[in-house]
C-alpha positions in Angstrom: -23.4 133.6 -92.9 -19.8 132.7 -92.8 -16.3 134.1 -93.6 -13.2 132.4 -94.8 -10.4 131.8 -92.3 -8.1 134.2 -94.3 -10.1 137.1 -93.1 -10.2 135.9 -89.5 -6.4 135.6 -89.7 -5.9 139.0 -91.2 -7.9 140.6 -88.5 -5.9 138.9 -85.8 -2.6 139.7 -87.6 -3.7 143.4 -87.7 -3.7 143.4 -83.9 -0.5 141.4 -83.6 1.4 143.7 -85.9 -0.1 147.1 -85.2 -0.8 146.7 -81.4 1.7 143.9 -80.5 1.8 144.7 -76.8 -1.9 144.7 -76.5 -2.8 141.5 -78.3 -3.6 139.6 -75.1 -5.8 142.6 -73.9 -7.8 142.3 -77.1 -8.1 138.5 -76.8 -9.2 138.8 -73.2 -11.9 141.3 -74.2 -13.6 138.9 -76.6 -16.6 136.7 -75.7 -15.8 133.1 -75.3 -16.8 132.0 -78.8 -14.6 134.6 -80.5 -11.8 134.0 -78.0 -11.8 130.3 -78.7 -11.6 131.0 -82.5 -8.6 133.3 -82.3 -6.8 131.3 -79.7 -6.7 128.1 -81.9 -5.1 127.7 -85.3 -7.4 129.3 -87.9 -7.4 127.4 -91.3 -7.3 129.9 -94.2 -9.8 127.9 -96.3 -12.2 126.9 -93.6 -15.5 128.8 -93.1 -16.2 130.5 -89.7 -19.3 132.3 -88.3 -19.1 135.9 -89.5 -20.2 137.3 -86.1 -17.5 135.5 -84.1 -14.9 135.6 -86.9 -15.1 139.2 -87.9 -17.9 141.5 -86.6 -17.1 141.0 -82.9 -13.4 141.0 -83.5 -13.6 144.4 -85.2 -16.0 145.8 -82.6 -13.5 145.0 -79.8 -10.6 146.5 -81.9 -12.6 149.6 -82.3 -13.4 149.8 -78.6 -9.8 149.3 -77.5 -7.9 151.2 -80.2 -10.2 153.5 -82.1 -12.3 155.2 -79.4 -15.3 153.0 -80.4 -15.2 154.0 -84.1 -16.0 150.7 -85.8 -16.0 152.2 -89.3 -12.5 153.6 -88.9 -11.3 150.3 -87.3 -12.8 148.2 -90.2 -11.3 150.6 -92.8 -7.8 150.3 -91.3 -8.1 146.5 -91.1 -9.2 146.5 -94.8 -6.1 148.5 -95.7 -3.9 146.1 -93.7 -5.5 143.0 -95.3 -4.7 144.5 -98.8 -1.1 144.9 -97.8 -1.0 141.4 -96.3 -2.8 139.7 -99.1 -1.2 141.4 -102.1 2.4 140.7 -101.2 5.0 138.4 -102.9 4.1 137.3 -106.4 0.7 139.0 -106.2 2.4 142.4 -105.5 4.5 142.1 -108.7 1.3 141.2 -110.7 -0.7 144.0 -109.1 2.0 146.7 -109.7 2.1 145.8 -113.4 -1.6 145.9 -113.8 -3.9 148.9 -114.3 -6.3 149.8 -111.4 -9.4 149.0 -113.4 -7.9 145.6 -114.4 -7.4 144.7 -110.8 -10.6 146.1 -109.5 -12.7 144.4 -112.2 -11.3 141.1 -110.8 -11.8 141.9 -107.1 -15.5 140.8 -106.9 -14.2 137.2 -107.7 -11.9 137.5 -104.7 -14.6 139.0 -102.4 -17.1 136.3 -103.4 -14.8 133.6 -102.2 -14.4 135.2 -98.7 -18.0 135.6 -97.7 -20.8 133.0 -98.0 -24.3 134.0 -99.2 -23.0 137.3 -100.5 -22.7 138.7 -104.0 -20.1 141.3 -105.1 -20.3 142.8 -108.5 -18.8 145.8 -110.3 -21.6 147.9 -111.8 -19.5 150.7 -113.2 -15.9 150.6 -114.4 -14.3 153.6 -116.0 -10.7 154.7 -116.5 -10.5 156.4 -113.1 -13.7 155.2 -111.3 -15.3 152.0 -110.2 -18.6 151.3 -108.4 -19.2 148.0 -106.6 -22.6 146.7 -105.6 -22.7 144.3 -102.6 -25.8 142.3 -101.6 -26.5 139.6 -99.0 -25.2 141.2 -95.8 -27.4 141.7 -92.8 -27.7 145.1 -91.2 -25.5 144.0 -88.3 -22.7 143.4 -90.8 -22.5 147.0 -92.1 -18.9 147.5 -90.9 -17.8 145.1 -93.7 -18.4 147.9 -96.3 -15.8 150.0 -94.5 -13.4 147.1 -94.5 -13.9 146.6 -98.3 -13.4 150.4 -98.9 -10.1 150.2 -97.0 -9.0 147.2 -99.0 -9.8 149.0 -102.3 -8.1 152.2 -101.2 -4.9 150.4 -100.2 -5.0 148.2 -103.3 -5.1 151.4 -105.4 -2.0 152.7 -103.6 -0.2 149.4 -104.1 -1.0 149.6 -107.8 0.6 153.0 -107.8 -2.5 155.1 -108.2 -3.5 158.0 -105.9 -6.9 157.3 -104.4 -9.1 160.5 -104.5 -12.1 159.0 -102.8 -13.1 155.6 -101.6 -16.4 155.7 -99.8 -19.3 153.4 -99.1 -23.0 153.7 -98.6 -25.9 151.2 -98.0 -29.6 151.0 -98.0 -32.1 148.7 -96.4 -33.2 146.1 -99.0 -35.7 144.6 -96.6 -35.9 143.7 -92.9 -33.1 141.2 -93.1 -30.7 142.5 -95.8 -28.9 145.6 -97.0 -27.5 146.6 -100.3 -24.1 148.3 -100.1 -22.1 150.3 -102.7 -18.5 151.2 -102.7 -17.4 154.0 -105.0 -13.7 154.4 -105.8 -12.1 157.2 -107.7 -8.4 157.7 -108.3 -5.8 159.7 -110.3 
């Protein structure tokens, strides 16, 4: 399974901007394969191994800055990636659109960032949306927190007040899990 370089860059940019004096500490804490990845130019459209390009990066961020809370770290990185990704022209577009309009289109975005994964919106109401996500392995579960963070911050950028953005998952079989993200807003 792979992830687009945009997500790798966003994770690294999170550390650069939120913990600028500790970026090198974070890089030094990484295993060689992840360290090589973040120490070289990351191409936004290139595919990278998901373990080295996201999972391990977030685990080390959690260790260093979130008292080991991987879910909290992933959630905050998701919020940061929404801010970073929905700026400029996109920010104007998003601010003019309704939450449900933007969220109905987000599975298309997510499906371009992760290989071998399927995102779909299974429920879309005026103030509620439910996403179903299939294809991730159990060791990738932190990604649901990242997606929930992205959705929560996107709702804020749109101008809505998030009431609840939470995720859950269940074991589909030995190798894969099914995740759900529920978003409700005012």
